[in-house]
C-alpha positions in Angstrom: -151.6 -88.1 185.0 -150.8 -86.2 188.2 -152.2 -82.7 188.4 -150.3 -80.9 191.1 -152.4 -78.4 192.9 -151.3 -75.3 194.8 -154.2 -73.7 196.6 -154.2 -70.2 198.0 -156.7 -69.9 200.9 -157.9 -72.6 203.3 -161.2 -71.7 205.0 -164.8 -72.3 203.8 -164.1 -72.7 200.0 -160.6 -74.2 200.7 -162.3 -77.0 202.6 -164.8 -77.6 199.8 -162.1 -77.7 197.1 -159.8 -79.9 199.1 -162.5 -82.4 199.7 -163.5 -82.4 196.1 -159.9 -83.0 194.8 -159.6 -86.0 197.1 -162.8 -87.6 196.0 -162.5 -87.2 192.2 -160.5 -90.4 191.7 -162.7 -92.3 194.2 -165.9 -91.6 192.2 -164.8 -91.0 188.7 -162.7 -93.0 186.3 -160.3 -90.5 184.9 -156.7 -90.2 183.8 -156.4 -87.2 186.0 -155.1 -87.6 189.5 -155.2 -84.4 191.6 -152.3 -84.2 194.0 -152.7 -81.8 196.9 -149.2 -80.4 196.7 -149.2 -77.1 198.6 -151.5 -75.0 200.6 -150.9 -71.3 201.1 -152.0 -68.6 203.5 -150.6 -65.7 205.5 -151.0 -67.3 209.0 -148.5 -70.1 208.7 -149.5 -71.9 211.8 -153.2 -71.9 210.7 -152.1 -73.1 207.3 -150.1 -76.0 208.7 -153.1 -77.1 210.8 -155.4 -76.9 207.8 -152.9 -78.7 205.6 -152.6 -81.6 208.1 -156.3 -81.9 208.4 -157.1 -81.7 204.7 -154.3 -83.7 203.4 -151.9 -81.2 201.7 -148.2 -82.2 201.3 -146.6 -78.8 202.1 -147.4 -75.2 203.0 -146.4 -71.7 201.9 -147.1 -68.3 203.5 -146.5 -66.2 200.3 -148.5 -66.9 197.2 -145.7 -65.6 195.0 -143.4 -68.3 196.3 -146.1 -70.9 195.5 -146.4 -69.7 192.0 -142.7 -70.0 191.4 -142.6 -73.7 192.4 -141.8 -76.1 189.5 -143.9 -78.8 191.2 -147.2 -77.0 190.8 -149.4 -77.3 187.7 -152.6 -75.5 189.0 -153.2 -72.5 191.1 -156.5 -72.6 192.9 -157.6 -69.2 194.2 -160.1 -69.2 197.1 -159.1 -65.9 198.6 -161.2 -62.7 199.0 -162.3 -61.0 195.7 -159.8 -58.1 195.7 -156.8 -60.5 195.5 -158.0 -62.6 192.5 -156.6 -60.5 189.7 -153.1 -60.1 190.9 -152.7 -63.7 191.7 -154.3 -65.0 188.6 -152.3 -62.8 186.2 -149.1 -63.8 187.9 -150.1 -67.5 187.7 -150.9 -67.2 184.0 -147.5 -65.5 183.4 -145.9 -68.5 185.1 -147.7 -70.9 182.9 -150.0 -72.3 185.5 -153.6 -73.5 184.9 -156.0 -71.4 187.1 -159.3 -71.9 188.8 -160.7 -69.2 191.0 -163.7 -68.6 193.1 -166.5 -66.2 191.9 -166.9 -63.4 191.2 -163.9 -63.4 188.8 -162.6 -60.1 190.0 -163.3 -56.9 191.9 -164.0 -54.8 188.8 -164.7 -55.2 185.1 -161.2 -53.8 184.3 -159.6 -56.5 186.5 -161.7 -59.2 184.9 -160.7 -58.1 181.4 -157.0 -58.2 182.4 -157.4 -61.7 183.8 -159.1 -62.9 180.7 -156.4 -61.4 178.4 -153.7 -62.9 180.6 -154.9 -66.5 180.4 -155.6 -66.2 176.7 -152.1 -64.8 176.0 -150.3 -67.5 178.0 -152.6 -70.3 176.8 -153.4 -71.8 180.2 -156.7 -73.5 181.1 -158.9 -71.4 183.3 -162.2 -71.8 185.1 -164.5 -69.9 187.5 -166.1 -71.7 190.4 -169.8 -71.4 189.7 -170.5 -74.8 191.3 -174.3 -74.7 191.0 -174.0 -75.4 187.2 -172.9 -78.9 188.2 -175.9 -80.0 190.3 -177.3 -83.0 188.4 -180.7 -81.5 188.4 -179.4 -78.3 186.7 -177.4 -80.3 184.2 -180.6 -82.2 183.4 -182.5 -79.0 183.1 -180.0 -77.8 180.5 -180.5 -81.1 178.6 -184.3 -80.6 178.6 -184.0 -77.0 177.3 -181.5 -77.9 174.6 -183.7 -80.8 173.4 -186.6 -78.4 173.1 -188.7 -80.1 175.8 -189.8 -76.8 177.3 -190.2 -75.1 173.9 -189.7 -71.3 173.7 -188.7 -70.0 177.1 -190.9 -67.1 178.4 -189.7 -66.6 182.0 -186.6 -67.2 184.0 -187.0 -66.5 187.7 -184.2 -66.7 190.3 -184.1 -66.0 194.0 -181.0 -66.4 196.2 -181.9 -65.7 199.8 -179.8 -65.8 203.0 -180.1 -64.3 206.4 -176.7 -64.8 208.0 -176.0 -61.0 208.5 -179.4 -60.0 209.7 -178.2 -59.4 213.3 -177.0 -55.8 213.5 -174.3 -57.0 215.8 -172.9 -59.3 213.1 -169.4 -57.8 212.5 -168.0 -55.9 209.5 -166.3 -58.8 207.7 -164.6 -58.5 204.4 -167.8 -59.5 202.6 -169.3 -56.1 203.7 -166.5 -53.9 202.4 -166.6 -52.8 198.8 -162.9 -52.4 198.5 -162.4 -56.1 199.3 -165.6 -57.8 197.9 -166.7 -55.4 195.1 -170.4 -55.7 196.1 -172.6 -57.4 198.7 -175.5 -59.8 198.0 -175.0 -58.9 194.3 -171.6 -60.3 193.8 -171.7 -62.9 196.6 -174.9 -64.7 195.7 -176.7 -63.0 192.8 -173.6 -63.8 190.7 -174.6 -67.5 190.9 -178.1 -66.7 189.7 -176.7 -64.7 186.8 -174.4 -67.5 185.8 -177.3 -70.0 185.9 -179.4 -67.7 183.8 -176.8 -67.3 181.1 -176.0 -71.1 181.2 -179.6 -72.2 180.9 -181.3 -69.5 178.8 -178.6 -67.4 177.1 -177.1 -63.9 177.1 -178.6 -60.8 178.6 -179.3 -57.6 176.7 -180.4 -55.0 179.3 -181.2 -54.7 183.0 -183.0 -52.4 185.5 -182.3 -52.8 189.2 -182.7 -51.6 192.7 -180.6 -52.3 195.8 -180.5 -51.4 199.4 -178.3 -51.5 202.5 -180.4 -52.0 205.6 -177.7 -51.6 208.3 -175.1 -48.9 207.6 -172.6 -49.5 210.4 -171.4 -52.7 212.2 -168.7 -53.6 214.8 -165.3 -54.5 213.3 -164.7 -58.2 213.1 -163.4 -61.2 211.1 -164.6 -64.4 209.6 -164.2 -67.4 211.8 -165.1 -70.2 209.4 -168.0 -70.9 207.0 -170.3 -67.8 207.2 -169.6 -67.3 210.9 -167.8 -64.3 212.3 -166.7 -62.7 215.6 -166.4 -59.1 216.6 -162.8 -58.0 217.3 -163.6 -54.4 218.5 -166.4 -52.2 219.8 -165.4 -49.7 217.2 -167.9 -49.4 214.3 -167.2 -49.3 210.6 -169.3 -48.4 207.6 -171.0 -51.1 205.4 -170.2 -50.1 201.9 -172.0 -52.8 199.9 -175.7 -53.8 199.2 -177.6 -56.0 201.6 -180.2 -56.8 199.0 -180.7 -56.4 195.2 -183.6 -57.0 192.8 -183.5 -56.7 189.0 -185.3 -57.4 185.8 -183.4 -58.6 182.7 -184.3 -58.9 179.0 -182.5 -61.9 177.5 -181.6 -61.6 173.8 -183.8 -64.7 173.2 -186.8 -62.6 174.3 -187.0 -64.4 177.7 -188.2 -62.2 180.6 -185.9 -62.5 183.6 -186.6 -61.6 187.3 -183.9 -61.9 189.9 -183.7 -61.2 193.7 -180.8 -61.7 196.1 -180.8 -60.8 199.8 -178.7 -61.6 202.9 -181.6 -60.2 205.0 -184.3 -62.8 204.0 -185.3 -63.9 207.5 -185.5 -67.7 207.9 -183.6 -68.5 204.6 -180.3 -70.1 205.2 -179.3 -70.8 201.6 -182.5 -70.7 199.5 -181.2 -70.7 195.9 -184.1 -71.3 193.6 -185.0 -71.0 189.9 -188.2 -71.4 187.9 -188.3 -71.5 184.1 -191.6 -71.3 182.2 -191.8 -72.3 178.5 -194.5 -72.9 175.9 -194.3 -76.7 176.3 -193.4 -77.0 180.0 -191.8 -75.6 183.1 -189.2 -76.6 185.8 -188.7 -75.5 189.4 -185.5 -76.2 191.4 -184.5 -75.4 195.0 -180.8 -75.9 196.1 -182.0 -76.9 199.6 -183.6 -79.9 197.9 -180.9 -80.1 195.2 -181.6 -83.7 194.1 -185.2 -82.9 193.1 -186.4 -81.2 189.9 -190.1 -80.3 189.5 -191.1 -80.7 185.9 -194.4 -79.8 184.2 -195.2 -80.7 180.6 -198.2 -79.3 178.7 -198.6 -82.5 176.6 -199.5 -84.6 179.7 -203.0 -86.1 179.6 -205.7 -83.6 180.6 -206.8 -84.2 184.1 -203.3 -85.5 185.1 -201.3 -82.4 184.5 -199.2 -80.9 187.2 -195.7 -80.6 188.4 -194.0 -84.0 188.9 -191.1 -84.4 191.3 -188.1 -86.1 189.7 -185.3 -87.3 191.9 -182.2 -86.8 189.7 -180.3 -89.8 191.1 -180.9 -92.4 188.4 -178.0 -93.3 186.1 -179.6 -91.4 183.2 -179.1 -88.2 185.1 -175.8 -86.3 184.7 -173.1 -87.5 187.1 -175.5 -89.7 189.0 -174.0 -92.9 187.7 -170.8 -92.2 189.6 -172.5 -92.5 192.9 -175.1 -94.6 194.6 -178.3 -96.5 193.6 -181.3 -94.3 192.6 -182.8 -92.4 195.5 -179.6 -92.3 197.5 -179.0 -88.6 197.5 -175.9 -86.6 197.1 -175.1 -83.1 198.6 -173.5 -79.7 198.3 -170.0 -81.0 198.4 -170.6 -83.0 195.2 -171.2 -79.9 193.2 -167.5 -79.1 193.7 -166.5 -82.7 192.9 -168.2 -82.3 189.5 -166.8 -78.9 188.8 -163.2 -79.8 189.7 -163.6 -83.1 187.8 -164.5 -81.2 184.7 -161.5 -78.8 185.3 -159.1 -81.7 185.7 -160.5 -83.5 182.6 -160.0 -80.3 180.6 -156.3 -80.2 181.6 -155.8 -83.9 180.8 -157.5 -83.5 177.4 -156.0 -80.0 176.7 -159.4 -78.3 176.2 -160.9 -75.3 177.8 -163.2 -75.9 180.7 -166.5 -74.0 181.3 -167.5 -71.7 182.9 -164.2 -69.9 182.1 -162.7 -66.4 182.5 -164.7 -65.3 179.4 -167.9 -66.2 181.4 -166.5 -64.6 184.5 -165.8 -61.4 182.5 -169.3 -61.3 181.0 -170.8 -61.9 184.5 -168.7 -59.0 185.7 -170.1 -56.7 183.0 -173.6 -57.7 184.1 -172.8 -57.0 187.8 -171.5 -53.5 186.8 -174.6 -52.8 184.7 -176.8 -53.8 187.6 -175.0 -51.4 189.9 -175.2 -48.6 187.4 -178.9 -49.2 187.0 -179.5 -49.2 190.7 -177.7 -45.9 191.0 -179.3 -44.1 188.0 -182.8 -45.8 188.3 -182.7 -46.5 184.5 -182.5 -49.4 182.1 -178.8 -50.2 181.3 -177.6 -51.9 178.1 -175.3 -54.9 179.0 -172.0 -54.9 177.0 -170.8 -58.1 175.4 -167.4 -59.5 176.4 
């Protein structure tokens, strides 16, 4: 079954998604065949160049025209956060299936409207929390669900980067609240929040603090990946957080601690979690994504300690699609797995996860964290 993709946006995430669509049929046996039908962006010359390089059949410069096309089944949104809601709602009204980058929206209100639109028009929808689809994370979920760790006491998550630590780094869209919604909170802590909900469960209340270290920056634009260049000597105000830390009480009784910073010197993309339970514990680091450290209390006394499991054997989730054990996979494969699950959901007419309901719940948590940081109080987290 051909699944004809129309993607809006073509830079960092556009590259990741394009690569994934092309590799799904190479690695996975599936009835779904993604077809890279049309790529959309405002700069038509840049879009044409990107389409040629990444294998798209055609281009559009107006997302509204893309959504109107009869030869498009899926709208893939990899644009800045403030555009997600308008595009997704229009796509749902046109009967298109939708996948969008995280966070789902700019605000809770937009997220709710997006969730209601996809439910009303009965289209399949998904949010791109790709770290759920690391084999080691999927295996962690299996261990928890099987009770191997017993009652979970602690969930710890750190997501640390340093790409904006230079005060001369320009004022890109990620540093403007009206475009991004928040800073390190929505950009990277959103991933940790989603992993916490996926692995441990829903969150009841939160207390938080946040800080902006550099208040003004030269104006500039993204130039690919997380790189940027200044376009003016004129300065502009940074209106988002640079770092955030918060405590969470999960409704299971689990104690959660989270930290996210884009000022963590020496950390390029250090996304880590640790889970401590009554029967065991796990530790995982995205920079060593194939490895899962596992500790089990029923190991023989004198031989206890964290063991390092390389999650590349066929018994591990998704690993059987790739290479012999020990032949590692990388960051790009998280998107292959995510988009494979999305395409499988379309073929089998079932809802994919994480979906817009998850995105809406995550947005409620983001808002509660911001409210807590402002009021310096514990905040109850509403349920979607």
